[in-house]
PAKEZA-164823 format. One record per atom (N, C-alpha, C): residue number from 1; residue in one letter; atom name; x negated, y negated, z negated. Coordinates in steps of 0.02 Angstrom, whole numbers, plus 50000, padded with zeros to 5 digits. Last residue first. Layout:
# residues N
+-----+------+------+-------+-------+-------+
: pos : code : site :    xx :    yy :    zz :
+-----+------+------+-------+-------+-------+
: NUM :    A :   CA :     X :     Y :     Z :
...
+-----+------+------+-------+-------+-------+
***
This chain:
# residues 158
+-----+------+------+-------+-------+-------+
: pos : code : site :    xx :    yy :    zz :
+-----+------+------+-------+-------+-------+
: 158 :    A :    N : 50284 : 50815 : 49631 :
: 158 :    A :   CA : 50235 : 50826 : 49576 :
: 158 :    A :    C : 50268 : 50857 : 49516 :
: 157 :    F :    N : 50373 : 50779 : 49727 :
: 157 :    F :   CA : 50356 : 50850 : 49722 :
: 157 :    F :    C : 50309 : 50866 : 49664 :
: 156 :    A :    N : 50381 : 50641 : 49712 :
: 156 :    A :   CA : 50443 : 50680 : 49708 :
: 156 :    A :    C : 50428 : 50755 : 49699 :
: 155 :    L :    N : 50251 : 50599 : 49737 :
: 155 :    L :   CA : 50278 : 50595 : 49668 :
: 155 :    L :    C : 50340 : 50637 : 49660 :
: 154 :    S :    N : 50249 : 50620 : 49875 :
: 154 :    S :   CA : 50202 : 50655 : 49832 :
: 154 :    S :    C : 50227 : 50656 : 49760 :
: 153 :    L :    N : 50343 : 50528 : 49918 :
: 153 :    L :   CA : 50357 : 50600 : 49925 :
: 153 :    L :    C : 50311 : 50642 : 49881 :
: 152 :    Q :    N : 50270 : 50413 : 49889 :
: 152 :    Q :   CA : 50333 : 50425 : 49854 :
: 152 :    Q :    C : 50352 : 50498 : 49859 :
: 151 :    F :    N : 50164 : 50428 : 49980 :
: 151 :    F :   CA : 50149 : 50426 : 49908 :
: 151 :    F :    C : 50213 : 50440 : 49867 :
: 150 :    N :    N : 50237 : 50420 : 50100 :
: 150 :    N :   CA : 50204 : 50483 : 50081 :
: 150 :    N :    C : 50184 : 50485 : 50007 :
: 149 :    K :    N : 50281 : 50286 : 50094 :
: 149 :    K :   CA : 50330 : 50341 : 50100 :
: 149 :    K :    C : 50299 : 50407 : 50077 :
: 148 :    I :    N : 50158 : 50220 : 50092 :
: 148 :    I :   CA : 50203 : 50214 : 50034 :
: 148 :    I :    C : 50254 : 50272 : 50035 :
: 147 :    G :    N : 50109 : 50256 : 50220 :
: 147 :    G :   CA : 50072 : 50272 : 50159 :
: 147 :    G :    C : 50117 : 50272 : 50098 :
: 146 :    D :    N : 50204 : 50200 : 50304 :
: 146 :    D :   CA : 50196 : 50273 : 50303 :
: 146 :    D :    C : 50159 : 50295 : 50239 :
: 145 :    E :    N : 50179 : 50066 : 50272 :
: 145 :    E :   CA : 50246 : 50094 : 50261 :
: 145 :    E :    C : 50243 : 50170 : 50258 :
: 144 :    F :    N : 50043 : 50048 : 50310 :
: 144 :    F :   CA : 50063 : 50044 : 50240 :
: 144 :    F :    C : 50131 : 50074 : 50226 :
: 143 :    Y :    N : 49931 : 50087 : 50397 :
: 143 :    Y :   CA : 50002 : 50102 : 50409 :
: 143 :    Y :    C : 50034 : 50107 : 50340 :
: 142 :    Q :    N : 49795 : 50073 : 50378 :
: 142 :    Q :   CA : 49837 : 50014 : 50374 :
: 142 :    Q :    C : 49908 : 50025 : 50401 :
: 141 :    T :    N : 49717 : 50180 : 50358 :
: 141 :    T :   CA : 49726 : 50159 : 50428 :
: 141 :    T :    C : 49775 : 50100 : 50434 :
: 140 :    I :    N : 49728 : 50194 : 50220 :
: 140 :    I :   CA : 49663 : 50179 : 50250 :
: 140 :    I :    C : 49670 : 50152 : 50321 :
: 139 :    Y :    N : 49866 : 50226 : 50207 :
: 139 :    Y :   CA : 49839 : 50166 : 50176 :
: 139 :    Y :    C : 49773 : 50145 : 50210 :
: 138 :    G :    N : 49874 : 50348 : 50276 :
: 138 :    G :   CA : 49915 : 50291 : 50296 :
: 138 :    G :    C : 49888 : 50225 : 50269 :
: 137 :    I :    N : 49786 : 50423 : 50197 :
: 137 :    I :   CA : 49769 : 50410 : 50268 :
: 137 :    I :    C : 49809 : 50350 : 50293 :
: 136 :    L :    N : 49860 : 50425 : 50078 :
: 136 :    L :   CA : 49794 : 50395 : 50080 :
: 136 :    L :    C : 49773 : 50377 : 50151 :
: 135 :    G :    N : 49971 : 50498 : 50120 :
: 135 :    G :   CA : 49979 : 50428 : 50098 :
: 135 :    G :    C : 49913 : 50391 : 50099 :
: 134 :    L :    N : 49908 : 50619 : 50141 :
: 134 :    L :   CA : 49939 : 50585 : 50199 :
: 134 :    L :    C : 49951 : 50511 : 50182 :
: 133 :    Q :    N : 49875 : 50647 : 50009 :
: 133 :    Q :   CA : 49821 : 50636 : 50057 :
: 133 :    Q :    C : 49848 : 50601 : 50120 :
: 132 :    M :    N : 50005 : 50662 : 49957 :
: 132 :    M :   CA : 49961 : 50612 : 49929 :
: 132 :    M :    C : 49905 : 50596 : 49979 :
: 131 :    Y :    N : 50054 : 50769 : 50030 :
: 131 :    Y :   CA : 50085 : 50704 : 50040 :
: 131 :    Y :    C : 50040 : 50648 : 50012 :
: 130 :    C :    N : 49968 : 50868 : 49976 :
: 130 :    C :   CA : 49966 : 50851 : 50048 :
: 130 :    C :    C : 49996 : 50783 : 50061 :
: 129 :    R :    N : 50007 : 50870 : 49842 :
: 129 :    R :   CA : 49938 : 50851 : 49859 :
: 129 :    R :    C : 49933 : 50831 : 49933 :
: 128 :    S :    N : 50140 : 50916 : 49856 :
: 128 :    S :   CA : 50127 : 50851 : 49827 :
: 128 :    S :    C : 50057 : 50826 : 49846 :
: 127 :    V :    N : 50118 : 51044 : 49906 :
: 127 :    V :   CA : 50156 : 50996 : 49945 :
: 127 :    V :    C : 50141 : 50925 : 49921 :
: 126 :    G :    N : 50051 : 51100 : 49795 :
: 126 :    G :   CA : 50017 : 51093 : 49860 :
: 126 :    G :    C : 50051 : 51043 : 49905 :
: 125 :    S :    N : 50156 : 51096 : 49703 :
: 125 :    S :   CA : 50094 : 51060 : 49689 :
: 125 :    S :    C : 50055 : 51049 : 49754 :
: 124 :    S :    N : 50249 : 51182 : 49760 :
: 124 :    S :   CA : 50265 : 51110 : 49756 :
: 124 :    S :    C : 50203 : 51068 : 49740 :
: 123 :    D :    N : 50253 : 51309 : 49856 :
: 123 :    D :   CA : 50201 : 51280 : 49813 :
: 123 :    D :    C : 50211 : 51204 : 49810 :
: 122 :    G :    N : 50329 : 51391 : 49941 :
: 122 :    G :   CA : 50360 : 51360 : 49883 :
: 122 :    G :    C : 50310 : 51332 : 49833 :
: 121 :    I :    N : 50288 : 51437 : 50061 :
: 121 :    I :   CA : 50275 : 51481 : 50003 :
: 121 :    I :    C : 50302 : 51451 : 49938 :
: 120 :    K :    N : 50329 : 51333 : 50145 :
: 120 :    K :   CA : 50354 : 51401 : 50157 :
: 120 :    K :    C : 50344 : 51446 : 50097 :
: 119 :    E :    N : 50255 : 51225 : 50094 :
: 119 :    E :   CA : 50328 : 51223 : 50090 :
: 119 :    E :    C : 50357 : 51294 : 50099 :
: 118 :    Y :    N : 50126 : 51267 : 50127 :
: 118 :    Y :   CA : 50144 : 51258 : 50057 :
: 118 :    Y :    C : 50220 : 51257 : 50048 :
: 117 :    L :    N : 50137 : 51264 : 50268 :
: 117 :    L :   CA : 50126 : 51328 : 50233 :
: 117 :    L :    C : 50144 : 51322 : 50159 :
: 116 :    D :    N : 50156 : 51126 : 50291 :
: 116 :    D :   CA : 50204 : 51176 : 50316 :
: 116 :    D :    C : 50198 : 51241 : 50278 :
: 115 :    L :    N : 50038 : 51075 : 50234 :
: 115 :    L :   CA : 50103 : 51056 : 50208 :
: 115 :    L :    C : 50156 : 51106 : 50228 :
: 114 :    S :    N : 49939 : 51128 : 50318 :
: 114 :    S :   CA : 49942 : 51147 : 50247 :
: 114 :    S :    C : 50011 : 51133 : 50218 :
: 113 :    T :    N : 49972 : 51061 : 50436 :
: 113 :    T :   CA : 49970 : 51134 : 50434 :
: 113 :    T :    C : 49977 : 51158 : 50363 :
: 112 :    L :    N : 49955 : 50930 : 50392 :
: 112 :    L :   CA : 50022 : 50952 : 50413 :
: 112 :    L :    C : 50026 : 51028 : 50416 :
: 111 :    L :    N : 49816 : 50930 : 50368 :
: 111 :    L :   CA : 49864 : 50920 : 50313 :
: 111 :    L :    C : 49934 : 50943 : 50331 :
: 110 :    S :    N : 49766 : 50945 : 50497 :
: 110 :    S :   CA : 49751 : 50996 : 50446 :
: 110 :    S :    C : 49801 : 50991 : 50388 :
: 109 :    R :    N : 49814 : 50825 : 50554 :
: 109 :    R :   CA : 49834 : 50890 : 50582 :
: 109 :    R :    C : 49823 : 50946 : 50531 :
: 108 :    T :    N : 49746 : 50732 : 50475 :
: 108 :    T :   CA : 49819 : 50734 : 50475 :
: 108 :    T :    C : 49845 : 50800 : 50501 :
: 107 :    A :    N : 49615 : 50758 : 50512 :
: 107 :    A :   CA : 49636 : 50771 : 50443 :
: 107 :    A :    C : 49712 : 50776 : 50438 :
: 106 :    M :    N : 49617 : 50711 : 50641 :
: 106 :    M :   CA : 49605 : 50782 : 50630 :
: 106 :    M :    C : 49627 : 50802 : 50559 :
: 105 :    S :    N : 49639 : 50576 : 50614 :
: 105 :    S :   CA : 49688 : 50613 : 50655 :
: 105 :    S :    C : 49680 : 50688 : 50646 :
: 104 :    Y :    N : 49526 : 50543 : 50534 :
: 104 :    Y :   CA : 49593 : 50539 : 50506 :
: 104 :    Y :    C : 49645 : 50577 : 50548 :
: 103 :    G :    N : 49380 : 50566 : 50506 :
: 103 :    G :   CA : 49422 : 50597 : 50558 :
: 103 :    G :    C : 49494 : 50600 : 50536 :
: 102 :    N :    N : 49275 : 50523 : 50426 :
: 102 :    N :   CA : 49328 : 50475 : 50446 :
: 102 :    N :    C : 49370 : 50501 : 50504 :
: 101 :    S :    N : 49193 : 50619 : 50377 :
: 101 :    S :   CA : 49183 : 50599 : 50447 :
: 101 :    S :    C : 49233 : 50547 : 50471 :
: 100 :    G :    N : 49214 : 50640 : 50240 :
: 100 :    G :   CA : 49150 : 50655 : 50271 :
: 100 :    G :    C : 49139 : 50628 : 50340 :
:  99 :    A :    N : 49343 : 50608 : 50200 :
:  99 :    A :   CA : 49286 : 50578 : 50165 :
:  99 :    A :    C : 49220 : 50586 : 50203 :
:  98 :    I :    N : 49425 : 50674 : 50296 :
:  98 :    I :   CA : 49440 : 50606 : 50272 :
:  98 :    I :    C : 49377 : 50573 : 50245 :
:  97 :    Q :    N : 49368 : 50799 : 50312 :
:  97 :    Q :   CA : 49375 : 50755 : 50370 :
:  97 :    Q :    C : 49390 : 50684 : 50349 :
:  96 :    F :    N : 49377 : 50851 : 50182 :
:  96 :    F :   CA : 49311 : 50841 : 50212 :
:  96 :    F :    C : 49316 : 50791 : 50270 :
:  95 :    K :    N : 49516 : 50857 : 50171 :
:  95 :    K :   CA : 49478 : 50815 : 50125 :
:  95 :    K :    C : 49408 : 50801 : 50152 :
:  94 :    A :    N : 49541 : 50951 : 50274 :
:  94 :    A :   CA : 49566 : 50882 : 50280 :
:  94 :    A :    C : 49529 : 50835 : 50233 :
:  93 :    M :    N : 49482 : 51064 : 50220 :
:  93 :    M :   CA : 49457 : 51037 : 50283 :
:  93 :    M :    C : 49479 : 50964 : 50291 :
:  92 :    N :    N : 49566 : 51083 : 50110 :
:  92 :    N :   CA : 49495 : 51065 : 50099 :
:  92 :    N :    C : 49464 : 51036 : 50162 :
:  91 :    Y :    N : 49681 : 51117 : 50183 :
:  91 :    Y :   CA : 49682 : 51059 : 50138 :
:  91 :    Y :    C : 49610 : 51036 : 50125 :
:  90 :    N :    N : 49640 : 51233 : 50245 :
:  90 :    N :   CA : 49655 : 51175 : 50286 :
:  90 :    N :    C : 49658 : 51111 : 50245 :
:  89 :    A :    N : 49626 : 51314 : 50131 :
:  89 :    A :   CA : 49568 : 51301 : 50174 :
:  89 :    A :    C : 49580 : 51240 : 50218 :
:  88 :    D :    N : 49758 : 51317 : 50081 :
:  88 :    D :   CA : 49703 : 51288 : 50041 :
:  88 :    D :    C : 49643 : 51270 : 50084 :
:  87 :    A :    N : 49824 : 51382 : 50189 :
:  87 :    A :   CA : 49844 : 51314 : 50168 :
:  87 :    A :    C : 49788 : 51281 : 50128 :
:  86 :    I :    N : 49759 : 51505 : 50188 :
:  86 :    I :   CA : 49755 : 51463 : 50248 :
:  86 :    I :    C : 49772 : 51390 : 50230 :
:  85 :    A :    N : 49796 : 51551 : 50062 :
:  85 :    A :   CA : 49725 : 51542 : 50077 :
:  85 :    A :    C : 49716 : 51496 : 50137 :
:  84 :    S :    N : 49935 : 51560 : 50078 :
:  84 :    S :   CA : 49908 : 51515 : 50027 :
:  84 :    S :    C : 49834 : 51501 : 50040 :
:  83 :    P :    N : 49951 : 51655 : 50185 :
:  83 :    P :   CA : 49972 : 51585 : 50192 :
:  83 :    P :    C : 49941 : 51537 : 50140 :
:  82 :    K :    N : 49832 : 51764 : 50243 :
:  82 :    K :   CA : 49867 : 51744 : 50182 :
:  82 :    K :    C : 49886 : 51670 : 50186 :
:  81 :    G :    N : 49751 : 51804 : 50346 :
:  81 :    G :   CA : 49823 : 51803 : 50358 :
:  81 :    G :    C : 49864 : 51783 : 50297 :
:  80 :    S :    N : 49615 : 51814 : 50356 :
:  80 :    S :   CA : 49648 : 51849 : 50301 :
:  80 :    S :    C : 49723 : 51853 : 50312 :
:  79 :    N :    N : 49581 : 51730 : 50459 :
:  79 :    N :   CA : 49575 : 51802 : 50470 :
:  79 :    N :    C : 49609 : 51842 : 50416 :
:  78 :    N :    N : 49598 : 51607 : 50396 :
:  78 :    N :   CA : 49641 : 51624 : 50453 :
:  78 :    N :    C : 49640 : 51699 : 50466 :
:  77 :    A :    N : 49494 : 51618 : 50303 :
:  77 :    A :   CA : 49563 : 51613 : 50280 :
:  77 :    A :    C : 49611 : 51632 : 50336 :
:  76 :    I :    N : 49382 : 51618 : 50385 :
:  76 :    I :   CA : 49395 : 51676 : 50343 :
:  76 :    I :    C : 49466 : 51676 : 50317 :
:  75 :    N :    N : 49398 : 51488 : 50443 :
:  75 :    N :   CA : 49398 : 51549 : 50484 :
:  75 :    N :    C : 49414 : 51611 : 50442 :
:  74 :    V :    N : 49388 : 51404 : 50331 :
:  74 :    V :   CA : 49449 : 51404 : 50371 :
:  74 :    V :    C : 49454 : 51468 : 50413 :
:  73 :    A :    N : 49258 : 51435 : 50288 :
:  73 :    A :   CA : 49315 : 51447 : 50244 :
:  73 :    A :    C : 49380 : 51449 : 50282 :
:  72 :    Y :    N : 49185 : 51389 : 50398 :
:  72 :    Y :   CA : 49184 : 51460 : 50381 :
:  72 :    Y :    C : 49243 : 51478 : 50337 :
:  71 :    N :    N : 49210 : 51252 : 50386 :
:  71 :    N :   CA : 49234 : 51288 : 50445 :
:  71 :    N :    C : 49235 : 51364 : 50433 :
:  70 :    V :    N : 49142 : 51231 : 50265 :
:  70 :    V :   CA : 49214 : 51217 : 50269 :
:  70 :    V :    C : 49244 : 51254 : 50329 :
:  69 :    L :    N : 49009 : 51263 : 50303 :
:  69 :    L :   CA : 49044 : 51301 : 50251 :
:  69 :    L :    C : 49119 : 51291 : 50254 :
:  68 :    I :    N : 48985 : 51164 : 50399 :
:  68 :    I :   CA : 48978 : 51235 : 50417 :
:  68 :    I :    C : 49017 : 51277 : 50367 :
:  67 :    E :    N : 48999 : 51049 : 50322 :
:  67 :    E :   CA : 49045 : 51060 : 50377 :
:  67 :    E :    C : 49044 : 51134 : 50398 :
:  66 :    L :    N : 48890 : 51062 : 50238 :
:  66 :    L :   CA : 48957 : 51066 : 50210 :
:  66 :    L :    C : 49008 : 51080 : 50265 :
:  65 :    K :    N : 48789 : 51042 : 50332 :
:  65 :    K :   CA : 48793 : 51105 : 50296 :
:  65 :    K :    C : 48863 : 51115 : 50267 :
:  64 :    K :    N : 48815 : 50909 : 50365 :
:  64 :    K :   CA : 48821 : 50961 : 50417 :
:  64 :    K :    C : 48827 : 51030 : 50385 :
:  63 :    R :    N : 48782 : 50835 : 50255 :
:  63 :    R :   CA : 48853 : 50845 : 50269 :
:  63 :    R :    C : 48865 : 50899 : 50322 :
:  62 :    D :    N : 48667 : 50837 : 50142 :
:  62 :    D :   CA : 48674 : 50863 : 50211 :
:  62 :    D :    C : 48747 : 50880 : 50225 :
:  61 :    E :    N : 48692 : 50794 : 50010 :
:  61 :    E :   CA : 48653 : 50753 : 50057 :
:  61 :    E :    C : 48666 : 50773 : 50130 :
:  60 :    P :    N : 48865 : 50829 : 49964 :
:  60 :    P :   CA : 48792 : 50840 : 49963 :
:  60 :    P :    C : 48758 : 50795 : 50014 :
:  59 :    F :    N : 48994 : 50739 : 49882 :
:  59 :    F :   CA : 48965 : 50762 : 49944 :
:  59 :    F :    C : 48889 : 50773 : 49937 :
:  58 :    G :    N : 49056 : 50807 : 49728 :
:  58 :    G :   CA : 49032 : 50752 : 49770 :
:  58 :    G :    C : 48996 : 50779 : 49831 :
:  57 :    I :    N : 49138 : 50891 : 49654 :
:  57 :    I :   CA : 49076 : 50866 : 49625 :
:  57 :    I :    C : 49053 : 50803 : 49663 :
:  56 :    L :    N : 49241 : 50922 : 49745 :
:  56 :    L :   CA : 49256 : 50889 : 49681 :
:  56 :    L :    C : 49194 : 50857 : 49651 :
:  55 :    L :    N : 49176 : 50988 : 49847 :
:  55 :    L :   CA : 49210 : 50925 : 49862 :
:  55 :    L :    C : 49227 : 50886 : 49799 :
:  54 :    I :    N : 49132 : 51100 : 49774 :
:  54 :    I :   CA : 49083 : 51055 : 49805 :
:  54 :    I :    C : 49115 : 50987 : 49820 :
:  53 :    R :    N : 49257 : 51157 : 49740 :
:  53 :    R :   CA : 49210 : 51135 : 49688 :
:  53 :    R :    C : 49160 : 51085 : 49715 :
:  52 :    D :    N : 49307 : 51189 : 49867 :
:  52 :    D :   CA : 49343 : 51141 : 49825 :
:  52 :    D :    C : 49298 : 51114 : 49770 :
:  51 :    V :    N : 49214 : 51286 : 49904 :
:  51 :    V :   CA : 49219 : 51224 : 49942 :
:  51 :    V :    C : 49253 : 51170 : 49901 :
:  50 :    K :    N : 49244 : 51383 : 49806 :
:  50 :    K :   CA : 49177 : 51354 : 49810 :
:  50 :    K :    C : 49178 : 51288 : 49847 :
:  49 :    K :    N : 49378 : 51412 : 49836 :
:  49 :    K :   CA : 49360 : 51386 : 49770 :
:  49 :    K :    C : 49291 : 51353 : 49771 :
:  48 :    N :    N : 49366 : 51465 : 49966 :
:  48 :    N :   CA : 49403 : 51403 : 49955 :
:  48 :    N :    C : 49386 : 51371 : 49888 :
:  47 :    C :    N : 49296 : 51583 : 49937 :
:  47 :    C :   CA : 49265 : 51532 : 49979 :
:  47 :    C :    C : 49300 : 51465 : 49969 :
:  46 :    T :    N : 49392 : 51650 : 49862 :
:  46 :    T :   CA : 49327 : 51633 : 49832 :
:  46 :    T :    C : 49294 : 51577 : 49871 :
:  45 :    E :    N : 49495 : 51663 : 49957 :
:  45 :    E :   CA : 49507 : 51627 : 49895 :
:  45 :    E :    C : 49442 : 51605 : 49863 :
:  44 :    A :    N : 49439 : 51744 : 50054 :
:  44 :    A :   CA : 49458 : 51675 : 50072 :
:  44 :    A :    C : 49467 : 51633 : 50009 :
:  43 :    T :    N : 49300 : 51836 : 49990 :
:  43 :    T :   CA : 49371 : 51828 : 50004 :
:  43 :    T :    C : 49384 : 51755 : 50021 :
:  42 :    L :    N : 49152 : 51903 : 50053 :
:  42 :    L :   CA : 49185 : 51846 : 50021 :
:  42 :    L :    C : 49259 : 51846 : 50039 :
:  41 :    N :    N : 49051 : 52006 : 50062 :
:  41 :    N :   CA : 49123 : 52019 : 50068 :
:  41 :    N :    C : 49160 : 51964 : 50031 :
:  40 :    P :    N : 48909 : 51948 : 50154 :
:  40 :    P :   CA : 48947 : 51960 : 50093 :
:  40 :    P :    C : 49020 : 51973 : 50108 :
:  39 :    K :    N : 48802 : 52032 : 50263 :
:  39 :    K :   CA : 48856 : 51983 : 50258 :
:  39 :    K :    C : 48898 : 51998 : 50195 :
:  38 :    N :    N : 48642 : 52054 : 50244 :
:  38 :    N :   CA : 48703 : 52088 : 50223 :
:  38 :    N :    C : 48757 : 52036 : 50214 :
:  37 :    A :    N : 48557 : 51951 : 50281 :
:  37 :    A :   CA : 48563 : 52011 : 50324 :
:  37 :    A :    C : 48626 : 52049 : 50307 :
:  36 :    G :    N : 48627 : 51785 : 50257 :
:  36 :    G :   CA : 48587 : 51843 : 50239 :
:  36 :    G :    C : 48601 : 51902 : 50286 :
:  35 :    Q :    N : 48708 : 51678 : 50275 :
:  35 :    Q :   CA : 48658 : 51690 : 50326 :
:  35 :    Q :    C : 48616 : 51752 : 50313 :
:  34 :    L :    N : 48788 : 51674 : 50162 :
:  34 :    L :   CA : 48820 : 51685 : 50227 :
:  34 :    L :    C : 48769 : 51702 : 50281 :
:  33 :    L :    N : 48694 : 51648 : 50060 :
:  33 :    L :   CA : 48734 : 51709 : 50059 :
:  33 :    L :    C : 48762 : 51725 : 50128 :
:  32 :    T :    N : 48654 : 51521 : 50100 :
:  32 :    T :   CA : 48605 : 51576 : 50099 :
:  32 :    T :    C : 48641 : 51643 : 50098 :
:  31 :    L :    N : 48772 : 51450 : 50080 :
:  31 :    L :   CA : 48747 : 51459 : 50148 :
:  31 :    L :    C : 48695 : 51514 : 50152 :
:  30 :    M :    N : 48779 : 51456 : 49939 :
:  30 :    M :   CA : 48833 : 51485 : 49980 :
:  30 :    M :    C : 48808 : 51498 : 50052 :
:  29 :    S :    N : 48664 : 51387 : 49903 :
:  29 :    S :   CA : 48671 : 51457 : 49883 :
:  29 :    S :    C : 48726 : 51491 : 49924 :
:  28 :    D :    N : 48690 : 51259 : 49956 :
:  28 :    D :   CA : 48634 : 51299 : 49981 :
:  28 :    D :    C : 48641 : 51373 : 49963 :
:  27 :    L :    N : 48800 : 51223 : 49875 :
:  27 :    L :   CA : 48807 : 51229 : 49947 :
:  27 :    L :    C : 48751 : 51272 : 49976 :
:  26 :    L :    N : 48740 : 51219 : 49748 :
:  26 :    L :   CA : 48797 : 51263 : 49761 :
:  26 :    L :    C : 48806 : 51275 : 49836 :
:  25 :    V :    N : 48642 : 51120 : 49770 :
:  25 :    V :   CA : 48623 : 51187 : 49750 :
:  25 :    V :    C : 48679 : 51237 : 49765 :
:  24 :    D :    N : 48723 : 51007 : 49802 :
:  24 :    D :   CA : 48673 : 51032 : 49849 :
:  24 :    D :    C : 48653 : 51104 : 49834 :
:  23 :    S :    N : 48797 : 50993 : 49684 :
:  23 :    S :   CA : 48832 : 51009 : 49746 :
:  23 :    S :    C : 48784 : 51035 : 49799 :
:  22 :    E :    N : 48691 : 50963 : 49595 :
:  22 :    E :   CA : 48733 : 51022 : 49584 :
:  22 :    E :    C : 48769 : 51041 : 49648 :
:  21 :    T :    N : 48641 : 50842 : 49648 :
:  21 :    T :   CA : 48599 : 50901 : 49645 :
:  21 :    T :    C : 48640 : 50964 : 49638 :
:  20 :    Q :    N : 48751 : 50758 : 49628 :
:  20 :    Q :   CA : 48724 : 50768 : 49695 :
:  20 :    Q :    C : 48683 : 50832 : 49697 :
:  19 :    A :    N : 48760 : 50763 : 49488 :
:  19 :    A :   CA : 48816 : 50788 : 49529 :
:  19 :    A :    C : 48793 : 50802 : 49600 :
:  18 :    Y :    N : 48637 : 50703 : 49456 :
:  18 :    Y :   CA : 48651 : 50771 : 49435 :
:  18 :    Y :    C : 48707 : 50801 : 49477 :
:  17 :    C :    N : 48654 : 50573 : 49508 :
:  17 :    C :   CA : 48600 : 50616 : 49534 :
:  17 :    C :    C : 48613 : 50689 : 49516 :
:  16 :    V :    N : 48761 : 50528 : 49428 :
:  16 :    V :   CA : 48767 : 50530 : 49501 :
:  16 :    V :    C : 48716 : 50578 : 49531 :
:  15 :    T :    N : 48705 : 50539 : 49299 :
:  15 :    T :   CA : 48766 : 50574 : 49316 :
:  15 :    T :    C : 48773 : 50581 : 49391 :
:  14 :    F :    N : 48594 : 50452 : 49310 :
:  14 :    F :   CA : 48584 : 50523 : 49295 :
:  14 :    F :    C : 48645 : 50563 : 49316 :
:  13 :    L :    N : 48661 : 50330 : 49331 :
:  13 :    L :   CA : 48616 : 50357 : 49383 :
:  13 :    L :    C : 48604 : 50431 : 49372 :
:  12 :    L :    N : 48728 : 50318 : 49207 :
:  12 :    L :   CA : 48765 : 50322 : 49270 :
:  12 :    L :    C : 48723 : 50352 : 49325 :
:  11 :    A :    N : 48620 : 50309 : 49119 :
:  11 :    A :   CA : 48668 : 50364 : 49113 :
:  11 :    A :    C : 48707 : 50373 : 49177 :
:  10 :    S :    N : 48563 : 50188 : 49164 :
:  10 :    S :   CA : 48524 : 50251 : 49165 :
:  10 :    S :    C : 48570 : 50311 : 49162 :
:   9 :    V :    N : 48666 : 50099 : 49134 :
:   9 :    V :   CA : 48645 : 50108 : 49204 :
:   9 :    V :    C : 48606 : 50173 : 49211 :
:   8 :    L :    N : 48668 : 50111 : 48993 :
:   8 :    L :   CA : 48727 : 50128 : 49033 :
:   8 :    L :    C : 48709 : 50140 : 49106 :
:   7 :    T :    N : 48538 : 50064 : 48961 :
:   7 :    T :   CA : 48560 : 50131 : 48942 :
:   7 :    T :    C : 48619 : 50154 : 48984 :
:   6 :    V :    N : 48544 : 49933 : 49008 :
:   6 :    V :   CA : 48495 : 49979 : 49037 :
:   6 :    V :    C : 48514 : 50051 : 49021 :
:   5 :    F :    N : 48644 : 49883 : 48922 :
:   5 :    F :   CA : 48654 : 49883 : 48994 :
:   5 :    F :    C : 48607 : 49933 : 49028 :
:   4 :    L :    N : 48581 : 49896 : 48799 :
:   4 :    L :   CA : 48643 : 49932 : 48811 :
:   4 :    L :    C : 48655 : 49938 : 48886 :
:   3 :    R :    N : 48477 : 49804 : 48818 :
:   3 :    R :   CA : 48462 : 49874 : 48805 :
:   3 :    R :    C : 48523 : 49918 : 48819 :
:   2 :    K :    N : 48545 : 49684 : 48826 :
:   2 :    K :   CA : 48507 : 49707 : 48884 :
:   2 :    K :    C : 48492 : 49782 : 48878 :
:   1 :    M :    N : 48596 : 49678 : 48697 :
:   1 :    M :   CA : 48642 : 49681 : 48753 :
:   1 :    M :    C : 48607 : 49709 : 48815 :
+-----+------+------+-------+-------+-------+
***
């Protein structure tokens, strides 16, 4: 029994450490690209996918680096003028603000921007994800009625 416990704990630690390392490597490679002499021709969609991947894997050690990349993604998306790219970038910004800095009011603003754009382009999955995150903010900030309402709206658009 003790051996099984040690094996499970070791596997869990490896998984956590590996995910941390992978997000750090991905983040560092993106920032190196952005700081290079030849500015890359990154599209907003590519940048959003990289940020989304990093957020999915787990937060890197240096959250300031991630903040730089997330802000870059929002800027490049805004400059592209593509509603879907802008919505995705703001959604990722909100996820960073919720988990990375507890900036719930700023995250709400980013989510409402994304929600508006997702509704305009008819992306029901995006609308559902925004309502889910708004429900999470309501729950975390103990506005339970708002949280429940937003969770229900999320399910309606799923």
